[in-house]
N, C-alpha and C positions, 0 to 999 in steps of 0.2 A: 651322683650315686655310690655311696658303699657295696661294698657286695651283702651287708646283714640288712641294706632295707632293701635288696635285691630281692634276696632271700624271703623277705618279710612278705614283701606284694607280689611274688609266685606263689607263695606257700598262701594268703589270704584271696589269691583270684580262683588257685586251684579247689580251696573250701565250695565258693560260690558253685561253681561249675560241677564238682559232685555231688551238690546239694539238687543244685538242677538237673543232673541228670537221673536220683533218683527220684525225684521228682515228677519226668518225665515217663521215666518206665511204667509209673505208676495212672498216669493222664492216658496211656498211647492206649489201655484200653478201655478208653470210654465208648459209647454208642455215639453215631449220627446226632441224635438227638441231646447226646449232655454234651457234645463237642457247642454245638448250635447252642444251649443256651451259656456255655461260659461265654462263648463270643459274643453273643448279645451284653450276657452282662459286664462285660472289660468295656463293650461299647457306654451301655448306661453309666459309667463310670464315667466318661467325660462326657456326655451329651449333656444331664443333666445339668438345668438351667443356671442352679447356683452356683456348681460344681465350673461348671463352664466358664462364667464368669469370673469366679475367682483364678482361675488355672490362666486367664488372658491377664486378669492384672496384676499377676505373682508372675505371670513372663515378661510382659512389658516391664516392670520395677525392675527383675532380675536379670535380663539382657541389655536394657536401655536400647531395646530395638522394637518395632515396629507401631500397629494401633491396636490398644483396646479390642474396640467395635470389630474391627479388622479377626484379630484372632478368636471373637467371641463365634462370629460367622465361620472362618473358616474349622475351628473345633467344632463345631455343630454338622455344618456340611458335609465338609470331607468323611467324619467319620458316617454320619447317618448314608451317603453314598455307598463308604463302602461296606455296610451291613448291609445296604438293598442289594450288592452286587453278589453277599456271599450267603444271601437268604435261597437256600435250598440246593446250593453248590454241593457237591458230595468232596467228603475228603476223607470220608472213612469206611474200610472194607474197600467194596467191587463199587469201582466209577464210572467204567464203559465197558460195552460187549458191545464186539464186532463179529457179529457170527459168522457174518460173508469171509472175515479172511482169517476165524477161530482164535482174535486176540480176545484175552477178557486183562484190566487194567485195573490195577489195586494200587489204592493212594497207604503208604507208607511214609511216617514222621522223617524228617531231617537230623533229627536229635535236639540237639541244643541251641540256640542261633545267640550270635552276638548283634545286638542292632545299635550300629553307631549313628545317632542321631547329631544332627545341628542346631546353635543357639538362634536362629530363626524362627522356630518351629519348635519350641520345646514339649507343648504338649500332643499337638498335630503328630506331626510323626513318631514319636515311640509310641503313639495308641494306635497307629496305624499300622505298624511294624508289630504291635505285641498282638494286636487283633488276626491278622495271618498267620506268624505265628503258630496262635492258639489253635488255629481253622483246622493245620495240620498235624494235632496232637503234638508240639512240642514247645521245650521249655523257652525260655527269655530271656537273657540277659542283656541291660541298657548300657551303654556307653555314654552317656552324653556330652556334650560341652559342657566346657566347666560352669562355662557363666549360666545354662539351662539346667543342671543339677538343680535347684531346689525346685523348680515347678516340675520338675522331670518324679523328683521325689516324691510330690505330692501327688499327681496323679494317679503310679504304680501305688499308692496308700491308696486313693479311691477304687481303683483295681481290685485291689488286696479284699476291702470291705464288700462289694457288690458279688465277686466271689465266694464268700464266705458264705453274704446273704441268698445266692445261689443252691447252696447245701455243701460245698466245698471245705475239707476241714484246713482250719486253718495254717497250719504249719504246710502243708499243700499246698495253697493259695501263697504262700510269701515266696518258697521256693519254686515254685510253676513259673513267676515274673519275678524278676530279682532287678536290681540296681546296681551299679559297681562304686563302691562308698566313696566317698571323697575324701579326700583331695583327689580328681579325676587327674588321672594323667598320662605320658604318651608309654610312660612303661605299663601302665596296668591296662590302658587301652589294648598296648599290644598283644601283654597276656594273652587277656582274656580272648580279642582274634584268634591266636597261637591255641586254645585249648578251647575252644569251641567248634559244634559240628559246621557251622555256615555263618558266612558273616554280612550280612546284608549294609552298605555305609553307605549314607546319604551326607553330605555335607563339603567339605573342605577335599581339594583335592590331594592335599597331602595324604589325611585321611584314607580317600579310598585309593592311592599309591598304596598307602600303610596293608590294607586290607587286601590286595593282590598278593602283593609280597607275604603272609602272615605263611601261607603254608597250607591256609584252610582254603577249601572252595568261598567264594565270595563275586557277588554281586554289587558293581560299584555303579552311580552316575558320573554323569561327566557333565564338561563345563556348560552353565546358560551361556546367555547372550543374546538373545531373540532377537534375529528382526523382521520385522513387517511391512508388507509390501504393501502402498493405494495404489491401485491402477486407475485410467482413465474412465473406466468406466462405472466406479466406486460410488453408490450412496455416501456421501463424505461425512452429510451430517450424522448417520450410524457407524461409519467409521470414526469418527473424532469420539463419540460417544464412547465405542469398545475400548479405545485406544488408553482415553481420562480412565475408565471405570477399572479399566485391566491395572494402567501400570501404577496406581496412586494405591492401591488394594495394599493393608497392610506395610504401605510406604517401600512398596517395591523388594522385599523382604524374597518373594517367588524368582526362583531358577526359570521360572515362564513369563517371565514379567518384560514385556518388550524394552528392550535397550538402543535399539536401530529404528527407525522410519525412512523406509526408503520411495518418495512418494515419483506419482508421474509426472512431469512437467505441467500436462493438462487441466489438473486438478489442484497444484501446489495452491494457487490464493486462497483457493474455495476452503481448503482442508484446514489450512493455517489461519483463517479467519473463524474456523470453526472449534480449532481448538483453541486459540485465544478467548473466543467468546465462554468458553469453560475452565479458564482457568491455569492457561499454558502461557507463560513469557517465553518470549524468544529473545536471549541476550547476544549484545552485541560483540565486539570480535575481542574488547579491552574488559568485557566482565566475563566472555569465556576463559581466558586465560587466569582472573582472577580463581575461577570457579575448578581449574584445575590444579591451581594451586594450593587450594584446602583441599580437591579428593585425593591428586598424587603427593603428596610434600616432599615423598623420598620416592616417587618412581612407585611405590604401591598404594593400593587403594585404602585409604583411611579408616579405621575404625569408626570413627566423630561424624562420619555421614553416613554410615551403612543402616540403614533401614530409620533415616529420620526423615522427617515430613520436608518436602520442598520451602516452604517459609521459614525452618529450624536452620537450612543449611544456607539459603538466603542472606537469614542474620547474622550466623557465625560468617559469610562472606563479610558482609558490613564489616565487621571486627576485624578484619585480618588488615587496614591500614591501606592505604593508596587511594588512589584521584579517586576512584569509582565507590569510594565508601559511602556517601550520600546518595547514588543507583540504588545500592544495593539496600538501604534501609527505605526506600522508596517503594522495591520489591517486594522485598518483607514484609512490607506493610500494606502491601494490598493480597496480601494470603493465598500467597501463589498455588495449585494444588501440583503445578508441575513443572520444573526449568527444562529447557529446549534450545541443545547448541548448534548451526551450522558444522558440517564435517564434511570432507572431500577425501578427506586419506583415510586409508588404514593401517597398524599397528601399532608398538610401541609408541612411536612420535606419535601418534594423535591414540587418545586413551580415553577419547570418549567414543571411540569405534570397539570396544571391549566389556565387558560387563562390571555393574555401576549400584549397582544392589541398592538405588534412591531412587526415588522419581526427577533422574534429570535422563532425558532422551538427545540422543542425538538426531539429525535429520540430514538426510543425503537427496539426493535430489536425483530425477534418472530421466530422459529422452522418452524414453518406450519404456514396454514391458520388459522385453530385452535385456535393453542397461537396465532395469533393477533389478531384475536377475542376477548380472553377472554383478554387483554389485553385491549382492547378500551373499555369494558364492566367495568373490573378495573376503567379507567378511567372518564371511566361519573357515578360512582359510585359517585366518589370524588366529579366532576365540571363538567357541560354539559349536564346533562340527558337528552333527547327531541330533542334533538338542531335538528342536522346532523350526517350521517360519509359523508366520502367519499373514493369511491374504484377505485382500477386502477387494471386492470385485462381483460382479455381474453375472462375467464368464467364466462363468464353471467349470470348462474345462483348463481354464489355467492352472489350476489345484492340482489335478493331472500330471499338466507337465512340469512343479517344481517338483510332484513326488517322483517322479523319473530321473531330473536332472540334479538336483539338490542334494549336499549329502546331508540328509535329515530324515529322524524316524518319524514328525509327525508333521502335517499343513492341515495348520488348522484355517479352516474357511467361516469367514463373515462372521466370527466369536470373541469378545473380552478375549484375549490370549489367556493369561496367566489363572483367568477363572476354567476356560476348557481344556486347556491341554493337561492337567489330572486326573478328567476325566468330570462327567456334567450331566445333570439331567436333562440335558435338551441336548446331548449326545452320546456316540454307543461304548467312547472312552474309559477304560476302567477307573474308579478312584483309585488316586495315589500319590501319595507325595514324595514319590522314588523316580525320575523317568530316566529310563535306560536312552544310551545313545550311540548302542553300534558298536562297530569299531573303528568310525568317525571318531567317535569318540573314545575312543580307547576302552568300551564295555565288551561285557559278552552278549548284551541281552538291548533290543532295542523296545520292548515294550513298558507298557505303564507295570511295574511291580505288581504282582498280587498272590493271592494267595497259591496258585499252581507253583510258582518259583519255594514254596516251604514246605513242598512233599516232593520225595524223592517217589517213582512208580514205577512198581512189578508190573511185568505182563506175561498175562499165562500163554501159551500159543500151541492149537489145536491142531493135529492134522487136517487138513482141508482135500476135495479133491485138485488132484495137479491137473497145471492148466501149463505146457511147456508151448512158447507160441512157434511155428514155421519161422523159418528163414526170412521169409519171403515179408513178412508182418513186421519184423525189424528191420530187414532191410532193404528192402521193396521199393521206396521212394527215392533212399540215396542211393542203391543201383541203379534205376532208371535214367537217373539224373545224370551220373558221373561214370557209369559203368563197372561191370563184378571184373576188377583186374587184381 
């Protein structure tokens, strides 16, 4: 890049941020009622069925990733769930009063948000971040993946139209919610990160690391690679239903999709039978080797398999040549829903133990629950620490065991993992497409990202009646046990 090109990029991004700051200063004067109207308008921009389908179809055509019908469901469900979470939530003025402590909390905007979004969810993730940013009276500029740019442009156009429909002045709407111009480059995204007030980054770890290195306060998410345990007490038929429904959703593009299945030996045969009845094909050793060559041709996961159906991946495997070509053609003809391989090892020499972003599962065996837990720990020591673990069981107390011992931010019990982890109508997690992974995943938060991450909180402290504890209250039990020395 020449110095002139570098200066042009900086000037262009600076102009975007300057307009966003001016718009945000106007928008932050809004009342809670006005903010909630804006939030609802932005949500309707993607939820309206005609627009939703158009965005889903464009996303699959533009990125070559995922499934249209599942993206329609994702756009609707994730946005509708977010709007439910935000309904009645205070984000303007005084949001909490603790009279006993003399503390009043006041919500304040963070300013201009840089929202970095992935190609796997080019409509749902930008919509989620835009709505959360608007809830906090912020301006937002989206930095999408290059493949996702056209979908994001269409979405933001719909948002502008709905904001104007709700009474916002057209120029204010266009400046309040913006898009980094095409072609999106590493340079323009980095410059946007540097100039904004907060970066929220979802997608590749390169983008997350760049966000943390930008010098701007940032929230980034860790690597997926979810492992799910099926123990000896599990309802095997229900577990198989959940696993297939979760792993096939949007061709496993979610970071919350199962990547490894750890099955206690006592139910292995029953579970494999139940999975095979639902379209899961267990590959033999030769087929596993062929699939590995297709998926990691140079030691890195190939874009050719990301977000593709199991049938499409099988068809491509059949085109690679080799003695098992006919077997792969037969597998593809069966229209498999998931391809599964047996695995024992973990690490770079065993690539199936890592994240696959496709309907491909690694199957691990375990003699008992303790051995299953140890297997998950080994997998997460390689990749995926901090994200979440799934558990299919009738012994609910085992979930607490996992939460106390494994490096995970979420334990998902008896649920379809990729659907439950980011919030669901039948669990209490916030609806989100950005899951923090804590320090285990090199993140600074372990929540499902939500509107409170887009707020500054000012606290007013007033004097209260003094209460100074006695020495006995603080040290009594310690002195009784160890003496006063």
